[in-house]
PDB file of N, CA, C and O in Angstrom:
ATOM      1  N   MET A   1     112.851  91.774 113.486  1.00  0.00           N
ATOM      2  CA  MET A   1     111.448  91.974 113.203  1.00  0.00           C
ATOM      3  C   MET A   1     110.919  90.716 112.530  1.00  0.00           C
ATOM      4  O   MET A   1     111.525  90.207 111.588  1.00  0.00           O
ATOM      5  N   SER A   2     109.803  90.224 113.011  1.00  0.00           N
ATOM      6  CA  SER A   2     109.218  89.019 112.425  1.00  0.00           C
ATOM      7  C   SER A   2     108.550  89.338 111.093  1.00  0.00           C
ATOM      8  O   SER A   2     108.300  90.498 110.766  1.00  0.00           O
ATOM      9  N   LYS A   3     108.270  88.292 110.341  1.00  0.00           N
ATOM     10  CA  LYS A   3     107.633  88.483 109.037  1.00  0.00           C
ATOM     11  C   LYS A   3     106.222  89.045 109.186  1.00  0.00           C
ATOM     12  O   LYS A   3     105.767  89.822 108.347  1.00  0.00           O
ATOM     13  N   PHE A   4     105.540  88.654 110.246  1.00  0.00           N
ATOM     14  CA  PHE A   4     104.195  89.175 110.481  1.00  0.00           C
ATOM     15  C   PHE A   4     104.231  90.669 110.786  1.00  0.00           C
ATOM     16  O   PHE A   4     103.423  91.433 110.259  1.00  0.00           O
ATOM     17  N   ALA A   5     105.163  91.080 111.630  1.00  0.00           N
ATOM     18  CA  ALA A   5     105.304  92.503 111.959  1.00  0.00           C
ATOM     19  C   ALA A   5     105.724  93.304 110.728  1.00  0.00           C
ATOM     20  O   ALA A   5     105.275  94.434 110.533  1.00  0.00           O
ATOM     21  N   LEU A   6     106.584  92.718 109.903  1.00  0.00           N
ATOM     22  CA  LEU A   6     106.987  93.387 108.671  1.00  0.00           C
ATOM     23  C   LEU A   6     105.796  93.549 107.730  1.00  0.00           C
ATOM     24  O   LEU A   6     105.652  94.582 107.077  1.00  0.00           O
ATOM     25  N   GLY A   7     104.952  92.536 107.663  1.00  0.00           N
ATOM     26  CA  GLY A   7     103.752  92.620 106.831  1.00  0.00           C
ATOM     27  C   GLY A   7     102.800  93.693 107.308  1.00  0.00           C
ATOM     28  O   GLY A   7     102.257  94.447 106.501  1.00  0.00           O
ATOM     29  N   LEU A   8     102.593  93.770 108.605  1.00  0.00           N
ATOM     30  CA  LEU A   8     101.695  94.803 109.145  1.00  0.00           C
ATOM     31  C   LEU A   8     102.254  96.206 108.924  1.00  0.00           C
ATOM     32  O   LEU A   8     101.520  97.124 108.558  1.00  0.00           O
ATOM     33  N   SER A   9     103.551  96.364 109.148  1.00  0.00           N
ATOM     34  CA  SER A   9     104.137  97.686 108.939  1.00  0.00           C
ATOM     35  C   SER A   9     104.168  98.045 107.458  1.00  0.00           C
ATOM     36  O   SER A   9     103.996  99.213 107.107  1.00  0.00           O
ATOM     37  N   SER A  10     104.383  97.065 106.586  1.00  0.00           N
ATOM     38  CA  SER A  10     104.354  97.325 105.146  1.00  0.00           C
ATOM     39  C   SER A  10     102.967  97.751 104.692  1.00  0.00           C
ATOM     40  O   SER A  10     102.831  98.631 103.842  1.00  0.00           O
ATOM     41  N   PHE A  11     101.947  97.134 105.252  1.00  0.00           N
ATOM     42  CA  PHE A  11     100.574  97.508 104.914  1.00  0.00           C
ATOM     43  C   PHE A  11     100.288  98.934 105.375  1.00  0.00           C
ATOM     44  O   PHE A  11      99.640  99.700 104.663  1.00  0.00           O
ATOM     45  N   ALA A  12     100.764  99.286 106.550  1.00  0.00           N
ATOM     46  CA  ALA A  12     100.569 100.650 107.046  1.00  0.00           C
ATOM     47  C   ALA A  12     101.322 101.658 106.175  1.00  0.00           C
ATOM     48  O   ALA A  12     100.813 102.744 105.896  1.00  0.00           O
ATOM     49  N   ILE A  13     102.524 101.300 105.752  1.00  0.00           N
ATOM     50  CA  ILE A  13     103.287 102.187 104.865  1.00  0.00           C
ATOM     51  C   ILE A  13     102.573 102.328 103.529  1.00  0.00           C
ATOM     52  O   ILE A  13     102.515 103.424 102.971  1.00  0.00           O
ATOM     53  N   LEU A  14     102.030 101.231 103.008  1.00  0.00           N
ATOM     54  CA  LEU A  14     101.284 101.283 101.750  1.00  0.00           C
ATOM     55  C   LEU A  14     100.087 102.213 101.857  1.00  0.00           C
ATOM     56  O   LEU A  14      99.847 103.026 100.964  1.00  0.00           O
ATOM     57  N   LEU A  15      99.340 102.099 102.937  1.00  0.00           N
ATOM     58  CA  LEU A  15      98.190 102.981 103.125  1.00  0.00           C
ATOM     59  C   LEU A  15      98.634 104.434 103.274  1.00  0.00           C
ATOM     60  O   LEU A  15      97.959 105.344 102.791  1.00  0.00           O
ATOM     61  N   GLY A  16      99.766 104.653 103.940  1.00  0.00           N
ATOM     62  CA  GLY A  16     100.289 106.010 104.076  1.00  0.00           C
ATOM     63  C   GLY A  16     100.697 106.602 102.734  1.00  0.00           C
ATOM     64  O   GLY A  16     100.438 107.773 102.458  1.00  0.00           O
ATOM     65  N   LEU A  17     101.341 105.778 101.896  1.00  0.00           N
ATOM     66  CA  LEU A  17     101.723 106.256 100.571  1.00  0.00           C
ATOM     67  C   LEU A  17     100.493 106.568  99.722  1.00  0.00           C
ATOM     68  O   LEU A  17     100.480 107.542  98.969  1.00  0.00           O
ATOM     69  N   LEU A  18      99.475 105.746  99.846  1.00  0.00           N
ATOM     70  CA  LEU A  18      98.246 106.005  99.096  1.00  0.00           C
ATOM     71  C   LEU A  18      97.528 107.242  99.624  1.00  0.00           C
ATOM     72  O   LEU A  18      96.874 107.953  98.862  1.00  0.00           O
ATOM     73  N   ALA A  19      97.648 107.501 100.918  1.00  0.00           N
ATOM     74  CA  ALA A  19      96.998 108.675 101.504  1.00  0.00           C
ATOM     75  C   ALA A  19      97.631 109.970 101.015  1.00  0.00           C
ATOM     76  O   ALA A  19      96.960 110.999 100.936  1.00  0.00           O
ATOM     77  N   ILE A  20      98.922 109.924 100.687  1.00  0.00           N
ATOM     78  CA  ILE A  20      99.554 111.138 100.171  1.00  0.00           C
ATOM     79  C   ILE A  20      99.539 111.157  98.636  1.00  0.00           C
ATOM     80  O   ILE A  20     100.294 111.897  98.005  1.00  0.00           O
ATOM     81  N   ARG A  21      98.670 110.333  98.057  1.00  0.00           N
ATOM     82  CA  ARG A  21      98.328 110.335  96.637  1.00  0.00           C
ATOM     83  C   ARG A  21      99.469 109.913  95.714  1.00  0.00           C
ATOM     84  O   ARG A  21      99.625 110.459  94.622  1.00  0.00           O
ATOM     85  N   ILE A  22     100.257 108.947  96.153  1.00  0.00           N
ATOM     86  CA  ILE A  22     101.232 108.318  95.269  1.00  0.00           C
ATOM     87  C   ILE A  22     100.482 107.210  94.522  1.00  0.00           C
ATOM     88  O   ILE A  22      99.698 106.488  95.137  1.00  0.00           O
ATOM     89  N   PRO A  23     100.705 107.061  93.211  1.00  0.00           N
ATOM     90  CA  PRO A  23      99.971 106.046  92.450  1.00  0.00           C
ATOM     91  C   PRO A  23     100.094 104.642  93.047  1.00  0.00           C
ATOM     92  O   PRO A  23     101.107 104.301  93.657  1.00  0.00           O
ATOM     93  N   ILE A  24      99.062 103.847  92.864  1.00  0.00           N
ATOM     94  CA  ILE A  24      98.979 102.526  93.480  1.00  0.00           C
ATOM     95  C   ILE A  24     100.133 101.628  93.048  1.00  0.00           C
ATOM     96  O   ILE A  24     100.751 100.966  93.882  1.00  0.00           O
ATOM     97  N   GLY A  25     100.425 101.602  91.761  1.00  0.00           N
ATOM     98  CA  GLY A  25     101.504 100.737  91.275  1.00  0.00           C
ATOM     99  C   GLY A  25     102.851 101.097  91.850  1.00  0.00           C
ATOM    100  O   GLY A  25     103.626 100.217  92.226  1.00  0.00           O
ATOM    101  N   VAL A  26     103.136 102.377  91.921  1.00  0.00           N
ATOM    102  CA  VAL A  26     104.412 102.834  92.484  1.00  0.00           C
ATOM    103  C   VAL A  26     104.473 102.502  93.971  1.00  0.00           C
ATOM    104  O   VAL A  26     105.510 102.068  94.472  1.00  0.00           O
ATOM    105  N   SER A  27     103.369 102.704  94.669  1.00  0.00           N
ATOM    106  CA  SER A  27     103.332 102.401  96.109  1.00  0.00           C
ATOM    107  C   SER A  27     103.531 100.918  96.364  1.00  0.00           C
ATOM    108  O   SER A  27     104.296 100.536  97.251  1.00  0.00           O
ATOM    109  N   MET A  28     102.848 100.077  95.592  1.00  0.00           N
ATOM    110  CA  MET A  28     102.973  98.639  95.787  1.00  0.00           C
ATOM    111  C   MET A  28     104.379  98.153  95.452  1.00  0.00           C
ATOM    112  O   MET A  28     104.921  97.288  96.140  1.00  0.00           O
ATOM    113  N   PHE A  29     104.975  98.715  94.383  1.00  0.00           N
ATOM    114  CA  PHE A  29     106.338  98.334  94.040  1.00  0.00           C
ATOM    115  C   PHE A  29     107.315  98.741  95.133  1.00  0.00           C
ATOM    116  O   PHE A  29     108.182  97.958  95.521  1.00  0.00           O
ATOM    117  N   ALA A  30     107.177  99.951  95.624  1.00  0.00           N
ATOM    118  CA  ALA A  30     108.102 100.446  96.642  1.00  0.00           C
ATOM    119  C   ALA A  30     108.021  99.611  97.919  1.00  0.00           C
ATOM    120  O   ALA A  30     109.046  99.249  98.496  1.00  0.00           O
ATOM    121  N   VAL A  31     106.812  99.311  98.354  1.00  0.00           N
ATOM    122  CA  VAL A  31     106.643  98.528  99.579  1.00  0.00           C
ATOM    123  C   VAL A  31     107.125  97.092  99.374  1.00  0.00           C
ATOM    124  O   VAL A  31     107.799  96.536 100.241  1.00  0.00           O
ATOM    125  N   GLY A  32     106.787  96.495  98.244  1.00  0.00           N
ATOM    126  CA  GLY A  32     107.234  95.128  97.968  1.00  0.00           C
ATOM    127  C   GLY A  32     108.731  95.019  97.826  1.00  0.00           C
ATOM    128  O   GLY A  32     109.341  94.086  98.350  1.00  0.00           O
ATOM    129  N   ALA A  33     109.337  95.972  97.116  1.00  0.00           N
ATOM    130  CA  ALA A  33     110.792  95.956  96.955  1.00  0.00           C
ATOM    131  C   ALA A  33     111.486  96.187  98.290  1.00  0.00           C
ATOM    132  O   ALA A  33     112.500  95.555  98.585  1.00  0.00           O
ATOM    133  N   GLY A  34     110.943  97.089  99.093  1.00  0.00           N
ATOM    134  CA  GLY A  34     111.531  97.330 100.409  1.00  0.00           C
ATOM    135  C   GLY A  34     111.460  96.106 101.310  1.00  0.00           C
ATOM    136  O   GLY A  34     112.419  95.796 102.017  1.00  0.00           O
ATOM    137  N   ALA A  35     110.336  95.415 101.286  1.00  0.00           N
ATOM    138  CA  ALA A  35     110.202  94.212 102.114  1.00  0.00           C
ATOM    139  C   ALA A  35     111.120  93.099 101.625  1.00  0.00           C
ATOM    140  O   ALA A  35     111.715  92.383 102.430  1.00  0.00           O
ATOM    141  N   LEU A  36     111.237  92.950 100.295  1.00  0.00           N
ATOM    142  CA  LEU A  36     112.146  91.931  99.768  1.00  0.00           C
ATOM    143  C   LEU A  36     113.591  92.255 100.106  1.00  0.00           C
ATOM    144  O   LEU A  36     114.369  91.356 100.424  1.00  0.00           O
ATOM    145  N   LEU A  37     113.960  93.528 100.042  1.00  0.00           N
ATOM    146  CA  LEU A  37     115.305  93.926 100.453  1.00  0.00           C
ATOM    147  C   LEU A  37     115.543  93.630 101.926  1.00  0.00           C
ATOM    148  O   LEU A  37     116.620  93.172 102.308  1.00  0.00           O
ATOM    149  N   TRP A  38     114.549  93.889 102.741  1.00  0.00           N
ATOM    150  CA  TRP A  38     114.686  93.675 104.190  1.00  0.00           C
ATOM    151  C   TRP A  38     114.845  92.179 104.513  1.00  0.00           C
ATOM    152  O   TRP A  38     115.653  91.799 105.361  1.00  0.00           O
ATOM    153  N   LEU A  39     114.065  91.343 103.825  1.00  0.00           N
ATOM    154  CA  LEU A  39     114.075  89.917 104.144  1.00  0.00           C
ATOM    155  C   LEU A  39     115.227  89.152 103.492  1.00  0.00           C
ATOM    156  O   LEU A  39     115.861  88.316 104.135  1.00  0.00           O
ATOM    157  N   GLU A  40     115.494  89.436 102.223  1.00  0.00           N
ATOM    158  CA  GLU A  40     116.428  88.597 101.468  1.00  0.00           C
ATOM    159  C   GLU A  40     117.714  89.293 101.052  1.00  0.00           C
ATOM    160  O   GLU A  40     118.723  88.624 100.830  1.00  0.00           O
ATOM    161  N   GLY A  41     117.707  90.614 100.940  1.00  0.00           N
ATOM    162  CA  GLY A  41     118.884  91.330 100.466  1.00  0.00           C
ATOM    163  C   GLY A  41     118.699  91.768  99.015  1.00  0.00           C
ATOM    164  O   GLY A  41     117.645  91.537  98.423  1.00  0.00           O
ATOM    165  N   PRO A  42     119.720  92.398  98.448  1.00  0.00           N
ATOM    166  CA  PRO A  42     119.558  92.969  97.107  1.00  0.00           C
ATOM    167  C   PRO A  42     119.630  91.962  95.967  1.00  0.00           C
ATOM    168  O   PRO A  42     119.060  92.227  94.909  1.00  0.00           O
ATOM    169  N   ALA A  43     120.297  90.824  96.124  1.00  0.00           N
ATOM    170  CA  ALA A  43     120.492  89.887  95.012  1.00  0.00           C
ATOM    171  C   ALA A  43     119.172  89.336  94.457  1.00  0.00           C
ATOM    172  O   ALA A  43     118.992  89.361  93.240  1.00  0.00           O
ATOM    173  N   PRO A  44     118.242  88.840  95.281  1.00  0.00           N
ATOM    174  CA  PRO A  44     116.979  88.347  94.706  1.00  0.00           C
ATOM    175  C   PRO A  44     116.146  89.440  94.053  1.00  0.00           C
ATOM    176  O   PRO A  44     115.476  89.194  93.050  1.00  0.00           O
ATOM    177  N   LEU A  45     116.183  90.647  94.614  1.00  0.00           N
ATOM    178  CA  LEU A  45     115.425  91.748  94.027  1.00  0.00           C
ATOM    179  C   LEU A  45     115.973  92.102  92.650  1.00  0.00           C
ATOM    180  O   LEU A  45     115.203  92.305  91.712  1.00  0.00           O
ATOM    181  N   LEU A  46     117.290  92.176  92.520  1.00  0.00           N
ATOM    182  CA  LEU A  46     117.885  92.506  91.230  1.00  0.00           C
ATOM    183  C   LEU A  46     117.633  91.392  90.208  1.00  0.00           C
ATOM    184  O   LEU A  46     117.405  91.673  89.032  1.00  0.00           O
ATOM    185  N   GLY A  47     117.672  90.153  90.642  1.00  0.00           N
ATOM    186  CA  GLY A  47     117.371  89.032  89.748  1.00  0.00           C
ATOM    187  C   GLY A  47     115.926  89.055  89.275  1.00  0.00           C
ATOM    188  O   GLY A  47     115.641  88.766  88.113  1.00  0.00           O
ATOM    189  N   LEU A  48     115.027  89.398  90.169  1.00  0.00           N
ATOM    190  CA  LEU A  48     113.612  89.481  89.805  1.00  0.00           C
ATOM    191  C   LEU A  48     113.357  90.642  88.856  1.00  0.00           C
ATOM    192  O   LEU A  48     112.568  90.518  87.920  1.00  0.00           O
ATOM    193  N   MET A  49     114.017  91.765  89.091  1.00  0.00           N
ATOM    194  CA  MET A  49     113.828  92.913  88.216  1.00  0.00           C
ATOM    195  C   MET A  49     114.460  92.676  86.841  1.00  0.00           C
ATOM    196  O   MET A  49     114.058  93.299  85.859  1.00  0.00           O
ATOM    197  N   LYS A  50     115.444  91.782  86.769  1.00  0.00           N
ATOM    198  CA  LYS A  50     116.092  91.483  85.495  1.00  0.00           C
ATOM    199  C   LYS A  50     115.241  90.553  84.648  1.00  0.00           C
ATOM    200  O   LYS A  50     115.108  90.775  83.445  1.00  0.00           O
ATOM    201  N   SER A  51     114.663  89.524  85.240  1.00  0.00           N
ATOM    202  CA  SER A  51     113.943  88.523  84.461  1.00  0.00           C
ATOM    203  C   SER A  51     112.430  88.696  84.493  1.00  0.00           C
ATOM    204  O   SER A  51     111.737  88.156  83.630  1.00  0.00           O
ATOM    205  N   GLY A  52     111.905  89.425  85.454  1.00  0.00           N
ATOM    206  CA  GLY A  52     110.451  89.553  85.597  1.00  0.00           C
ATOM    207  C   GLY A  52     109.732  90.182  84.423  1.00  0.00           C
ATOM    208  O   GLY A  52     108.728  89.630  83.972  1.00  0.00           O
ATOM    209  N   PRO A  53     110.201  91.327  83.896  1.00  0.00           N
ATOM    210  CA  PRO A  53     109.478  91.926  82.766  1.00  0.00           C
ATOM    211  C   PRO A  53     109.433  91.029  81.530  1.00  0.00           C
ATOM    212  O   PRO A  53     108.399  90.948  80.867  1.00  0.00           O
ATOM    213  N   PHE A  54     110.540  90.356  81.211  1.00  0.00           N
ATOM    214  CA  PHE A  54     110.521  89.479  80.040  1.00  0.00           C
ATOM    215  C   PHE A  54     109.602  88.299  80.258  1.00  0.00           C
ATOM    216  O   PHE A  54     108.872  87.907  79.347  1.00  0.00           O
ATOM    217  N   ASP A  55     109.623  87.722  81.454  1.00  0.00           N
ATOM    218  CA  ASP A  55     108.739  86.595  81.738  1.00  0.00           C
ATOM    219  C   ASP A  55     107.276  86.989  81.621  1.00  0.00           C
ATOM    220  O   ASP A  55     106.446  86.194  81.179  1.00  0.00           O
ATOM    221  N   THR A  56     106.962  88.206  82.015  1.00  0.00           N
ATOM    222  CA  THR A  56     105.570  88.663  81.956  1.00  0.00           C
ATOM    223  C   THR A  56     105.148  88.988  80.536  1.00  0.00           C
ATOM    224  O   THR A  56     104.122  88.495  80.066  1.00  0.00           O
ATOM    225  N   PHE A  57     105.926  89.813  79.846  1.00  0.00           N
ATOM    226  CA  PHE A  57     105.516  90.278  78.527  1.00  0.00           C
ATOM    227  C   PHE A  57     105.905  89.327  77.411  1.00  0.00           C
ATOM    228  O   PHE A  57     105.450  89.499  76.280  1.00  0.00           O
ATOM    229  N   GLY A  58     106.727  88.337  77.687  1.00  0.00           N
ATOM    230  CA  GLY A  58     107.049  87.317  76.700  1.00  0.00           C
ATOM    231  C   GLY A  58     105.984  86.238  76.623  1.00  0.00           C
ATOM    232  O   GLY A  58     106.068  85.337  75.789  1.00  0.00           O
ATOM    233  N   ASN A  59     104.996  86.325  77.479  1.00  0.00           N
ATOM    234  CA  ASN A  59     103.896  85.377  77.492  1.00  0.00           C
ATOM    235  C   ASN A  59     103.045  85.561  76.237  1.00  0.00           C
ATOM    236  O   ASN A  59     102.838  86.689  75.790  1.00  0.00           O
ATOM    237  N   TYR A  60     102.553  84.470  75.670  1.00  0.00           N
ATOM    238  CA  TYR A  60     101.788  84.538  74.430  1.00  0.00           C
ATOM    239  C   TYR A  60     100.552  85.408  74.557  1.00  0.00           C
ATOM    240  O   TYR A  60     100.225  86.148  73.629  1.00  0.00           O
ATOM    241  N   SER A  61      99.863  85.338  75.677  1.00  0.00           N
ATOM    242  CA  SER A  61      98.619  86.105  75.814  1.00  0.00           C
ATOM    243  C   SER A  61      98.871  87.608  75.771  1.00  0.00           C
ATOM    244  O   SER A  61      97.990  88.355  75.346  1.00  0.00           O
ATOM    245  N   PHE A  62     100.040  88.075  76.195  1.00  0.00           N
ATOM    246  CA  PHE A  62     100.358  89.495  76.084  1.00  0.00           C
ATOM    247  C   PHE A  62     100.884  89.857  74.695  1.00  0.00           C
ATOM    248  O   PHE A  62     100.770  91.010  74.278  1.00  0.00           O
ATOM    249  N   SER A  63     101.453  88.903  73.980  1.00  0.00           N
ATOM    250  CA  SER A  63     102.016  89.225  72.668  1.00  0.00           C
ATOM    251  C   SER A  63     100.952  89.360  71.597  1.00  0.00           C
ATOM    252  O   SER A  63     101.217  89.968  70.560  1.00  0.00           O
ATOM    253  N   VAL A  64      99.765  88.820  71.799  1.00  0.00           N
ATOM    254  CA  VAL A  64      98.731  88.935  70.776  1.00  0.00           C
ATOM    255  C   VAL A  64      97.939  90.236  70.903  1.00  0.00           C
ATOM    256  O   VAL A  64      97.173  90.573  70.000  1.00  0.00           O
ATOM    257  N   ILE A  65      98.104  90.963  71.985  1.00  0.00           N
ATOM    258  CA  ILE A  65      97.354  92.223  72.157  1.00  0.00           C
ATOM    259  C   ILE A  65      97.707  93.238  71.077  1.00  0.00           C
ATOM    260  O   ILE A  65      96.785  93.827  70.513  1.00  0.00           O
ATOM    261  N   PRO A  66      98.977  93.487  70.745  1.00  0.00           N
ATOM    262  CA  PRO A  66      99.259  94.448  69.653  1.00  0.00           C
ATOM    263  C   PRO A  66      98.755  93.964  68.293  1.00  0.00           C
ATOM    264  O   PRO A  66      98.487  94.781  67.412  1.00  0.00           O
ATOM    265  N   LEU A  67      98.625  92.669  68.113  1.00  0.00           N
ATOM    266  CA  LEU A  67      98.157  92.149  66.828  1.00  0.00           C
ATOM    267  C   LEU A  67      96.650  92.284  66.672  1.00  0.00           C
ATOM    268  O   LEU A  67      96.130  92.172  65.562  1.00  0.00           O
ATOM    269  N   PHE A  68      95.947  92.521  67.764  1.00  0.00           N
ATOM    270  CA  PHE A  68      94.498  92.674  67.712  1.00  0.00           C
ATOM    271  C   PHE A  68      94.196  94.051  67.197  1.00  0.00           C
ATOM    272  O   PHE A  68      93.028  94.418  67.064  1.00  0.00           O
TER     273      PHE A  68
END
């Protein structure tokens, strides 16, 4: 399956998940994780899930929100 076909089918799956009232964030995560698994395998997905939250919330702009 080409990357373009995977993108189109992922978009259709995303719309289907939203149509059955699954929250947007969960739907986007599921479709994105599934596409990354399909294209690259489990190692990059696990690496991203390990370092992604710290990289996002360790940012200074997010750390000052609780201090406000």
